[in-house]
TORKOL-4160 file (C-alpha; in steps of 0.2 Angstrom, whole numbers, padded with zeros to 4 digits, m for minus):
223
<pt num="1" X="0128" Y="1199" Z="m0375"/>
<pt num="2" X="0128" Y="1217" Z="m0382"/>
<pt num="3" X="0117" Y="1229" Z="m0378"/>
<pt num="4" X="0112" Y="1248" Z="m0383"/>
<pt num="5" X="0114" Y="1257" Z="m0368"/>
<pt num="6" X="0100" Y="1271" Z="m0370"/>
<pt num="7" X="0089" Y="1261" Z="m0381"/>
<pt num="8" X="0087" Y="1247" Z="m0371"/>
<pt num="9" X="0090" Y="1227" Z="m0377"/>
<pt num="10" X="0100" Y="1224" Z="m0392"/>
<pt num="11" X="0086" Y="1226" Z="m0408"/>
<pt num="12" X="0092" Y="1208" Z="m0412"/>
<pt num="13" X="0089" Y="1201" Z="m0395"/>
<pt num="14" X="0071" Y="1208" Z="m0397"/>
<pt num="15" X="0069" Y="1203" Z="m0413"/>
<pt num="16" X="0072" Y="1184" Z="m0408"/>
<pt num="17" X="0060" Y="1187" Z="m0394"/>
<pt num="18" X="0045" Y="1189" Z="m0407"/>
<pt num="19" X="0052" Y="1178" Z="m0420"/>
<pt num="20" X="0041" Y="1164" Z="m0429"/>
<pt num="21" X="0051" Y="1151" Z="m0423"/>
<pt num="22" X="0048" Y="1144" Z="m0405"/>
<pt num="23" X="0065" Y="1138" Z="m0402"/>
<pt num="24" X="0073" Y="1155" Z="m0408"/>
<pt num="25" X="0061" Y="1163" Z="m0393"/>
<pt num="26" X="0068" Y="1150" Z="m0382"/>
<pt num="27" X="0085" Y="1155" Z="m0384"/>
<pt num="28" X="0082" Y="1173" Z="m0382"/>
<pt num="29" X="0071" Y="1170" Z="m0367"/>
<pt num="30" X="0086" Y="1159" Z="m0360"/>
<pt num="31" X="0100" Y="1172" Z="m0366"/>
<pt num="32" X="0093" Y="1184" Z="m0355"/>
<pt num="33" X="0090" Y="1174" Z="m0340"/>
<pt num="34" X="0111" Y="1170" Z="m0343"/>
<pt num="35" X="0116" Y="1189" Z="m0342"/>
<pt num="36" X="0102" Y="1196" Z="m0332"/>
<pt num="37" X="0099" Y="1216" Z="m0336"/>
<pt num="38" X="0085" Y="1224" Z="m0330"/>
<pt num="39" X="0084" Y="1232" Z="m0346"/>
<pt num="40" X="0077" Y="1216" Z="m0351"/>
<pt num="41" X="0062" Y="1215" Z="m0338"/>
<pt num="42" X="0049" Y="1225" Z="m0348"/>
<pt num="43" X="0049" Y="1213" Z="m0364"/>
<pt num="44" X="0051" Y="1198" Z="m0354"/>
<pt num="45" X="0035" Y="1202" Z="m0345"/>
<pt num="46" X="0027" Y="1208" Z="m0361"/>
<pt num="47" X="0031" Y="1193" Z="m0370"/>
<pt num="48" X="0024" Y="1183" Z="m0355"/>
<pt num="49" X="0008" Y="1189" Z="m0359"/>
<pt num="50" X="0007" Y="1183" Z="m0377"/>
<pt num="51" X="0019" Y="1169" Z="m0377"/>
<pt num="52" X="0010" Y="1152" Z="m0384"/>
<pt num="53" X="0021" Y="1141" Z="m0383"/>
<pt num="54" X="0023" Y="1133" Z="m0364"/>
<pt num="55" X="0040" Y="1127" Z="m0365"/>
<pt num="56" X="0046" Y="1148" Z="m0369"/>
<pt num="57" X="0035" Y="1154" Z="m0356"/>
<pt num="58" X="0043" Y="1142" Z="m0343"/>
<pt num="59" X="0058" Y="1150" Z="m0349"/>
<pt num="60" X="0053" Y="1168" Z="m0348"/>
<pt num="61" X="0047" Y="1164" Z="m0330"/>
<pt num="62" X="0065" Y="1157" Z="m0326"/>
<pt num="63" X="0074" Y="1173" Z="m0335"/>
<pt num="64" X="0064" Y="1184" Z="m0322"/>
<pt num="65" X="0069" Y="1175" Z="m0307"/>
<pt num="66" X="0085" Y="1175" Z="m0314"/>
<pt num="67" X="0085" Y="1196" Z="m0313"/>
<pt num="68" X="0084" Y="1205" Z="m0295"/>
<pt num="69" X="0068" Y="1206" Z="m0287"/>
<pt num="70" X="0069" Y="1226" Z="m0288"/>
<pt num="71" X="0066" Y="1227" Z="m0305"/>
<pt num="72" X="0054" Y="1212" Z="m0307"/>
<pt num="73" X="0041" Y="1211" Z="m0294"/>
<pt num="74" X="0033" Y="1229" Z="m0296"/>
<pt num="75" X="0032" Y="1227" Z="m0314"/>
<pt num="76" X="0023" Y="1209" Z="m0312"/>
<pt num="77" X="0012" Y="1217" Z="m0301"/>
<pt num="78" X="0005" Y="1226" Z="m0314"/>
<pt num="79" X="0001" Y="1212" Z="m0324"/>
<pt num="80" X="m0012" Y="1207" Z="m0309"/>
<pt num="81" X="m0022" Y="1221" Z="m0317"/>
<pt num="82" X="m0022" Y="1213" Z="m0336"/>
<pt num="83" X="m0038" Y="1213" Z="m0347"/>
<pt num="84" X="m0027" Y="1198" Z="m0354"/>
<pt num="85" X="m0029" Y="1181" Z="m0345"/>
<pt num="86" X="m0011" Y="1173" Z="m0348"/>
<pt num="87" X="m0005" Y="1190" Z="m0343"/>
<pt num="88" X="m0012" Y="1188" Z="m0326"/>
<pt num="89" X="m0010" Y="1169" Z="m0326"/>
<pt num="90" X="0009" Y="1171" Z="m0329"/>
<pt num="91" X="0012" Y="1183" Z="m0318"/>
<pt num="92" X="0007" Y="1176" Z="m0303"/>
<pt num="93" X="0017" Y="1161" Z="m0309"/>
<pt num="94" X="0032" Y="1172" Z="m0309"/>
<pt num="95" X="0030" Y="1179" Z="m0292"/>
<pt num="96" X="0026" Y="1162" Z="m0287"/>
<pt num="97" X="0043" Y="1156" Z="m0291"/>
<pt num="98" X="0052" Y="1173" Z="m0286"/>
<pt num="99" X="0043" Y="1171" Z="m0270"/>
<pt num="100" X="0045" Y="1189" Z="m0265"/>
<pt num="101" X="0032" Y="1194" Z="m0250"/>
<pt num="102" X="0027" Y="1211" Z="m0256"/>
<pt num="103" X="0015" Y="1201" Z="m0269"/>
<pt num="104" X="0004" Y="1193" Z="m0258"/>
<pt num="105" X="m0007" Y="1209" Z="m0256"/>
<pt num="106" X="m0010" Y="1210" Z="m0272"/>
<pt num="107" X="m0018" Y="1191" Z="m0271"/>
<pt num="108" X="m0036" Y="1198" Z="m0274"/>
<pt num="109" X="m0051" Y="1191" Z="m0270"/>
<pt num="110" X="m0057" Y="1195" Z="m0291"/>
<pt num="111" X="m0039" Y="1184" Z="m0294"/>
<pt num="112" X="m0044" Y="1170" Z="m0283"/>
<pt num="113" X="m0060" Y="1168" Z="m0290"/>
<pt num="114" X="m0056" Y="1173" Z="m0308"/>
<pt num="115" X="m0069" Y="1165" Z="m0321"/>
<pt num="116" X="m0051" Y="1160" Z="m0330"/>
<pt num="117" X="m0045" Y="1143" Z="m0323"/>
<pt num="118" X="m0029" Y="1146" Z="m0329"/>
<pt num="119" X="m0029" Y="1161" Z="m0319"/>
<pt num="120" X="m0037" Y="1154" Z="m0303"/>
<pt num="121" X="m0024" Y="1141" Z="m0302"/>
<pt num="122" X="m0011" Y="1153" Z="m0301"/>
<pt num="123" X="m0019" Y="1163" Z="m0290"/>
<pt num="124" X="m0024" Y="1148" Z="m0278"/>
<pt num="125" X="m0003" Y="1143" Z="m0280"/>
<pt num="126" X="0004" Y="1158" Z="m0277"/>
<pt num="127" X="m0007" Y="1164" Z="m0262"/>
<pt num="128" X="m0003" Y="1146" Z="m0251"/>
<pt num="129" X="0016" Y="1150" Z="m0255"/>
<pt num="130" X="0016" Y="1168" Z="m0250"/>
<pt num="131" X="0002" Y="1168" Z="m0236"/>
<pt num="132" X="0009" Y="1177" Z="m0219"/>
<pt num="133" X="0005" Y="1162" Z="m0205"/>
<pt num="134" X="m0010" Y="1173" Z="m0198"/>
<pt num="135" X="m0019" Y="1174" Z="m0213"/>
<pt num="136" X="m0021" Y="1156" Z="m0217"/>
<pt num="137" X="m0038" Y="1153" Z="m0211"/>
<pt num="138" X="m0045" Y="1167" Z="m0220"/>
<pt num="139" X="m0036" Y="1162" Z="m0237"/>
<pt num="140" X="m0045" Y="1144" Z="m0235"/>
<pt num="141" X="m0063" Y="1152" Z="m0233"/>
<pt num="142" X="m0059" Y="1159" Z="m0249"/>
<pt num="143" X="m0056" Y="1144" Z="m0258"/>
<pt num="144" X="m0070" Y="1135" Z="m0252"/>
<pt num="145" X="m0078" Y="1147" Z="m0264"/>
<pt num="146" X="m0070" Y="1136" Z="m0278"/>
<pt num="147" X="m0075" Y="1118" Z="m0272"/>
<pt num="148" X="m0081" Y="1108" Z="m0285"/>
<pt num="149" X="m0075" Y="1120" Z="m0300"/>
<pt num="150" X="m0069" Y="1114" Z="m0316"/>
<pt num="151" X="m0061" Y="1096" Z="m0321"/>
<pt num="152" X="m0049" Y="1088" Z="m0313"/>
<pt num="153" X="m0034" Y="1097" Z="m0314"/>
<pt num="154" X="m0041" Y="1114" Z="m0307"/>
<pt num="155" X="m0050" Y="1105" Z="m0293"/>
<pt num="156" X="m0032" Y="1094" Z="m0290"/>
<pt num="157" X="m0023" Y="1113" Z="m0289"/>
<pt num="158" X="m0037" Y="1119" Z="m0276"/>
<pt num="159" X="m0032" Y="1103" Z="m0268"/>
<pt num="160" X="m0014" Y="1106" Z="m0266"/>
<pt num="161" X="m0019" Y="1125" Z="m0260"/>
<pt num="162" X="m0026" Y="1117" Z="m0246"/>
<pt num="163" X="m0013" Y="1105" Z="m0242"/>
<pt num="164" X="0001" Y="1118" Z="m0241"/>
<pt num="165" X="m0010" Y="1130" Z="m0229"/>
<pt num="166" X="m0011" Y="1113" Z="m0218"/>
<pt num="167" X="m0020" Y="1113" Z="m0201"/>
<pt num="168" X="m0025" Y="1133" Z="m0204"/>
<pt num="169" X="m0037" Y="1124" Z="m0216"/>
<pt num="170" X="m0043" Y="1110" Z="m0208"/>
<pt num="171" X="m0060" Y="1117" Z="m0202"/>
<pt num="172" X="m0064" Y="1125" Z="m0218"/>
<pt num="173" X="m0062" Y="1109" Z="m0228"/>
<pt num="174" X="m0072" Y="1100" Z="m0212"/>
<pt num="175" X="m0087" Y="1111" Z="m0215"/>
<pt num="176" X="m0087" Y="1108" Z="m0234"/>
<pt num="177" X="m0088" Y="1090" Z="m0232"/>
<pt num="178" X="m0106" Y="1093" Z="m0225"/>
<pt num="179" X="m0110" Y="1105" Z="m0240"/>
<pt num="180" X="m0128" Y="1102" Z="m0248"/>
<pt num="181" X="m0120" Y="1101" Z="m0268"/>
<pt num="182" X="m0114" Y="1083" Z="m0268"/>
<pt num="183" X="m0097" Y="1090" Z="m0279"/>
<pt num="184" X="m0094" Y="1099" Z="m0265"/>
<pt num="185" X="m0093" Y="1086" Z="m0254"/>
<pt num="186" X="m0083" Y="1074" Z="m0264"/>
<pt num="187" X="m0071" Y="1085" Z="m0268"/>
<pt num="188" X="m0068" Y="1092" Z="m0248"/>
<pt num="189" X="m0068" Y="1074" Z="m0244"/>
<pt num="190" X="m0051" Y="1071" Z="m0257"/>
<pt num="191" X="m0044" Y="1087" Z="m0251"/>
<pt num="192" X="m0045" Y="1079" Z="m0234"/>
<pt num="193" X="m0037" Y="1063" Z="m0239"/>
<pt num="194" X="m0022" Y="1074" Z="m0249"/>
<pt num="195" X="m0021" Y="1086" Z="m0234"/>
<pt num="196" X="m0019" Y="1069" Z="m0224"/>
<pt num="197" X="m0007" Y="1061" Z="m0235"/>
<pt num="198" X="0001" Y="1071" Z="m0250"/>
<pt num="199" X="0006" Y="1056" Z="m0258"/>
<pt num="200" X="m0010" Y="1050" Z="m0261"/>
<pt num="201" X="m0015" Y="1052" Z="m0279"/>
<pt num="202" X="m0029" Y="1063" Z="m0285"/>
<pt num="203" X="m0040" Y="1051" Z="m0295"/>
<pt num="204" X="m0039" Y="1038" Z="m0282"/>
<pt num="205" X="m0045" Y="1052" Z="m0267"/>
<pt num="206" X="m0058" Y="1060" Z="m0279"/>
<pt num="207" X="m0066" Y="1042" Z="m0285"/>
<pt num="208" X="m0065" Y="1035" Z="m0266"/>
<pt num="209" X="m0074" Y="1051" Z="m0261"/>
<pt num="210" X="m0086" Y="1050" Z="m0275"/>
<pt num="211" X="m0090" Y="1034" Z="m0270"/>
<pt num="212" X="m0093" Y="1039" Z="m0251"/>
<pt num="213" X="m0104" Y="1053" Z="m0253"/>
<pt num="214" X="m0115" Y="1042" Z="m0267"/>
<pt num="215" X="m0116" Y="1028" Z="m0252"/>
<pt num="216" X="m0120" Y="1040" Z="m0240"/>
<pt num="217" X="m0134" Y="1049" Z="m0248"/>
<pt num="218" X="m0143" Y="1033" Z="m0255"/>
<pt num="219" X="m0160" Y="1029" Z="m0247"/>
<pt num="220" X="m0160" Y="1016" Z="m0235"/>
<pt num="221" X="m0165" Y="0997" Z="m0240"/>
<pt num="222" X="m0177" Y="0989" Z="m0226"/>
<pt num="223" X="m0175" Y="0971" Z="m0225"/>
C-alpha cells in the first residue's frame, strides 16, 4: 500500500476509512491490518470511537492487534479517558485482544462501574483477562457491586467475568447469595452455577436461580 513518508497514511486510504459505504471502510481496515504500519494507528483508533458498523469496528480492532503493542497500547490507554462511551468501550475491547499487562492499572473502578453498559461490560471482560493473580479477590469485590445490573446480556457478561476469576471470586459470590435484593441473590446464584459449569447456558441458570429465590422467599404455609 502506498504511503506518504512525511504526512502519514495515504490520503486515499484515509478517505476510504471514512467512506459512506461500510464495505469500503471494512476494506480499508483490512488493508491496514494486512500491511501494518505505525502510521495507521492514530487513524484506526480515532475511527474506533465513531464507527457505527459492528463488523467494521471488529476489523478495526483486528487491524490494531496486528500492529506492535509498542505503537498501540499507549494510544489506546488515552481513549479510556475519552468522554465518548464508544471510544472507551472499543479501546477496552481492543486492549483485551492485545493482552498487554500494561493495560491492567488503567482499568479503574470508574470504568468497572461506568454508566454505559457497553463500557462496563468491556471493562469487566478486560479486567478479568488481565488481572494479576494476587488481585483477583479485590477485583471480584469491585465486580460484586454490579450484580443485578441491566438486562440479560449485561448480567451474562458479569457472570462470565466471575467465572474467569475462578476460585478467588467464590467467597464474594457466596456472600452475594445472601443479599437483601432478590435480584442480586438470583444473579449470584446463576453466577455460581456458571462458575461450577461454564458449559451451562445462562438463561437456564438464571431461570433456576430466580425460582430458587422465589421459593426461599415464599411464606410458610401451615398445614
